VEXFIMI-633935 format. One record per residue: residue number from 1; residue in one letter; chain; x, y, z of N, C-alpha, C, O in turn. Coordinates in Angstrom, 1 decimal. Each point is the difference from the previous one (the first is absolute). Layout:
<nodes>
<n->NUM&res->a&chain->A&nX->X&nY->Y&nZ->Z&caX->X&caY->Y&caZ->Z&cX->X&cY->Y&cZ->Z&oX->X&oY->Y&oZ->Z>
...
</nodes>
This chain:
<nodes>
<n->1&res->x&chain->A&nX->15.4&nY->6.6&nZ->-12.6&caX->-1.2&caY->0.9&caZ->0.1&cX->-1.2&cY->-0.8&cZ->0.0&oX->-0.8&oY->0.1&oZ->0.9>
<n->2&res->x&chain->A&nX->0.7&nY->-1.0&nZ->-2.1&caX->-1.1&caY->-1.0&caZ->0.0&cX->-0.1&cY->-1.0&cZ->1.2&oX->-1.0&oY->-0.3&oZ->0.7>
<n->3&res->x&chain->A&nX->2.2&nY->-0.2&nZ->-0.5&caX->0.1&caY->-1.0&caZ->1.1&cX->-0.4&cY->0.7&cZ->1.3&oX->-0.8&oY->-0.6&oZ->0.8>
<n->4&res->x&chain->A&nX->1.2&nY->1.8&nZ->-0.5&caX->-0.3&caY->0.7&caZ->1.2&cX->-1.5&cY->0.0&cZ->0.2&oX->-0.6&oY->-0.3&oZ->1.0>
<n->5&res->x&chain->A&nX->-0.2&nY->0.7&nZ->-2.1&caX->-1.3&caY->0.3&caZ->0.1&cX->-0.7&cY->-1.5&cZ->0.1&oX->-1.0&oY->-0.1&oZ->0.6>
<n->6&res->x&chain->A&nX->1.6&nY->-0.9&nZ->-1.2&caX->-0.6&caY->-1.3&caZ->0.1&cX->0.1&cY->-0.6&cZ->1.5&oX->-0.9&oY->-0.6&oZ->0.5>
<n->7&res->x&chain->A&nX->2.1&nY->0.9&nZ->0.1&caX->0.1&caY->-0.4&caZ->1.6&cX->-1.0&cY->0.8&cZ->0.7&oX->-0.8&oY->-0.5&oZ->0.8>
<n->8&res->x&chain->A&nX->0.7&nY->1.7&nZ->-1.1&caX->-0.8&caY->0.9&caZ->0.8&cX->-1.4&cY->-0.4&cZ->-0.2&oX->-0.7&oY->0.0&oZ->1.0>
<n->9&res->x&chain->A&nX->0.2&nY->-0.4&nZ->-2.0&caX->-1.4&caY->-0.5&caZ->-0.4&cX->-0.2&cY->-1.3&cZ->0.8&oX->-1.1&oY->-0.3&oZ->0.5>
<n->10&res->x&chain->A&nX->2.1&nY->-0.5&nZ->-0.3&caX->-0.1&caY->-1.3&caZ->0.7&cX->-0.2&cY->0.2&cZ->1.4&oX->-0.6&oY->-0.8&oZ->0.7>
<n->11&res->x&chain->A&nX->1.3&nY->1.7&nZ->-0.2&caX->0.0&caY->0.5&caZ->1.5&cX->-1.5&cY->0.6&cZ->0.3&oX->-0.7&oY->-0.4&oZ->1.0>
<n->12&res->x&chain->A&nX->0.4&nY->1.2&nZ->-1.8&caX->-1.5&caY->0.6&caZ->0.1&cX->-1.1&cY->-1.1&cZ->0.0&oX->-0.9&oY->-0.1&oZ->0.9>
<n->13&res->x&chain->A&nX->1.2&nY->-0.9&nZ->-2.0&caX->-1.1&caY->-1.1&caZ->0.0&cX->0.0&cY->-0.8&cZ->1.2&oX->-1.1&oY->-0.3&oZ->0.6>
<n->14&res->x&chain->A&nX->2.3&nY->0.1&nZ->-0.1&caX->0.1&caY->-0.8&caZ->1.3&cX->-0.7&cY->0.6&cZ->1.2&oX->-0.7&oY->-0.6&oZ->0.8>
<n->15&res->x&chain->A&nX->1.0&nY->2.0&nZ->-0.7&caX->-0.5&caY->0.7&caZ->1.2&cX->-1.5&cY->0.1&cZ->-0.2&oX->-0.6&oY->-0.1&oZ->1.1>
<n->16&res->x&chain->A&nX->0.0&nY->0.2&nZ->-2.3&caX->-1.4&caY->0.2&caZ->-0.1&cX->-0.5&cY->-1.4&cZ->0.2&oX->-1.1&oY->-0.1&oZ->0.6>
<n->17&res->x&chain->A&nX->1.6&nY->-0.9&nZ->-0.9&caX->-0.3&caY->-1.4&caZ->0.1&cX->-0.3&cY->-0.2&cZ->1.5&oX->-1.1&oY->-0.5&oZ->0.4>
<n->18&res->x&chain->A&nX->2.1&nY->0.8&nZ->0.5&caX->0.0&caY->-0.3&caZ->1.3&cX->-1.2&cY->0.9&cZ->0.6&oX->-0.9&oY->-0.5&oZ->0.7>
<n->19&res->x&chain->A&nX->0.9&nY->1.7&nZ->-1.0&caX->-1.0&caY->1.0&caZ->0.6&cX->-1.5&cY->-0.7&cZ->-0.4&oX->-0.9&oY->-0.1&oZ->0.8>
<n->20&res->x&chain->A&nX->0.8&nY->-0.2&nZ->-2.2&caX->-1.2&caY->-0.7&caZ->-0.2&cX->-0.5&cY->-1.1&cZ->0.6&oX->-1.2&oY->-0.1&oZ->0.3>
<n->21&res->x&chain->A&nX->2.2&nY->-0.9&nZ->0.1&caX->-0.3&caY->-1.1&caZ->0.6&cX->-0.4&cY->0.4&cZ->1.5&oX->-0.9&oY->-0.6&oZ->0.6>
<n->22&res->x&chain->A&nX->1.6&nY->1.5&nZ->0.0&caX->-0.3&caY->0.5&caZ->1.3&cX->-1.3&cY->0.6&cZ->0.1&oX->-0.7&oY->-0.3&oZ->1.0>
<n->23&res->x&chain->A&nX->0.2&nY->1.1&nZ->-1.9&caX->-1.2&caY->0.7&caZ->0.0&cX->-1.1&cY->-1.1&cZ->-0.2&oX->-1.0&oY->0.0&oZ->0.6>
<n->24&res->x&chain->A&nX->1.2&nY->-0.9&nZ->-1.5&caX->-1.0&caY->-1.1&caZ->-0.4&cX->0.0&cY->-0.9&cZ->1.4&oX->-1.1&oY->-0.5&oZ->0.3>
<n->25&res->x&chain->A&nX->2.1&nY->0.3&nZ->0.4&caX->-0.2&caY->-0.8&caZ->1.2&cX->-0.7&cY->0.8&cZ->0.9&oX->-1.0&oY->-0.5&oZ->0.5>
<n->26&res->x&chain->A&nX->1.4&nY->1.7&nZ->-0.2&caX->-0.9&caY->0.8&caZ->1.1&cX->-1.3&cY->0.2&cZ->-0.4&oX->-0.9&oY->0.0&oZ->0.9>
<n->27&res->x&chain->A&nX->0.5&nY->0.3&nZ->-2.1&caX->-1.1&caY->0.3&caZ->-0.5&cX->-1.0&cY->-1.2&cZ->-0.3&oX->-1.2&oY->0.2&oZ->-0.2>
<n->28&res->x&chain->A&nX->1.8&nY->-1.3&nZ->0.3&caX->-0.8&caY->-1.2&caZ->-0.2&cX->-0.4&cY->-0.3&cZ->-1.4&oX->-0.6&oY->-1.0&oZ->-0.2>
</nodes>
């Protein structure tokens, strides 16, 4: 249960990181 939440958190962080980099790139 704790491991599942940990893995899910990693996936969310990765997704947010990609989106943030993309927004930062497009936004300059």
